[in-house]
C-alpha positions as CSV (number, residue, x, y, z in Angstrom):
1,M,197.7,52.7,-11.6
2,N,199.3,51.3,-14.7
3,V,197.0,52.1,-17.6
4,T,198.9,49.6,-19.8
5,K,197.7,46.8,-17.5
6,V,194.1,47.9,-18.2
7,L,194.8,48.1,-21.9
8,L,196.4,44.6,-22.0
9,I,193.3,43.2,-20.2
10,A,191.1,45.0,-22.8
11,L,193.2,43.6,-25.6
12,I,192.8,40.0,-24.3
13,A,189.1,40.4,-23.9
14,S,188.6,41.9,-27.4
15,V,190.7,39.3,-29.2
16,S,188.9,36.5,-27.4
17,A,185.6,38.1,-28.4
18,L,186.7,38.4,-32.0
19,L,187.9,34.7,-32.0
20,T,184.6,33.6,-30.5
21,L,182.6,35.4,-33.2
22,W,185.0,34.1,-35.9
23,V,184.6,30.5,-34.7
24,A,180.8,31.0,-34.7
25,G,181.1,31.9,-38.4
26,G,179.7,35.4,-38.3
27,L,182.9,37.4,-38.6
28,T,185.6,37.6,-41.3
29,T,189.3,37.9,-40.4
30,S,189.6,41.4,-42.0
31,G,189.6,43.3,-38.7
32,W,191.8,41.1,-36.5
33,Y,194.6,43.7,-36.2
34,I,192.4,46.5,-34.8
35,P,192.8,45.6,-31.1
36,I,196.6,45.3,-31.5
37,V,196.8,48.7,-33.2
38,F,194.6,50.2,-30.5
39,L,196.9,48.8,-27.8
40,V,200.1,50.1,-29.5
41,I,198.6,53.6,-29.9
42,A,197.1,53.7,-26.4
43,S,200.4,52.4,-24.9
44,V,202.4,55.1,-26.5
45,I,200.0,57.8,-25.3
46,S,200.0,56.3,-21.8
47,D,203.8,56.3,-21.8
48,R,204.0,59.9,-23.0
49,I,201.7,61.3,-20.4
50,G,203.3,59.3,-17.6
51,L,200.6,56.7,-16.8
52,G,202.8,53.7,-17.2
53,S,204.5,51.8,-20.0
54,I,204.7,48.2,-21.1
55,S,208.2,47.8,-19.8
56,E,207.1,49.0,-16.4
57,F,204.3,46.5,-16.4
58,L,206.6,43.7,-17.3
59,K,209.1,44.7,-14.7
60,S,206.4,44.7,-12.0
61,K,205.7,41.0,-12.5
């Protein structure tokens, strides 16, 4: 199983949740980069331990 695929789905879900809260007016834009930073760090770790990389995920499409 490609862990990066799971991480990309989690990124999309978290960004959409942040945008929903921001549109509702209850959240500032100060933490918008946190899901992206998490994805980058988790993708590097996933690639290093052999669980899949972003390039493998994109090639599988």
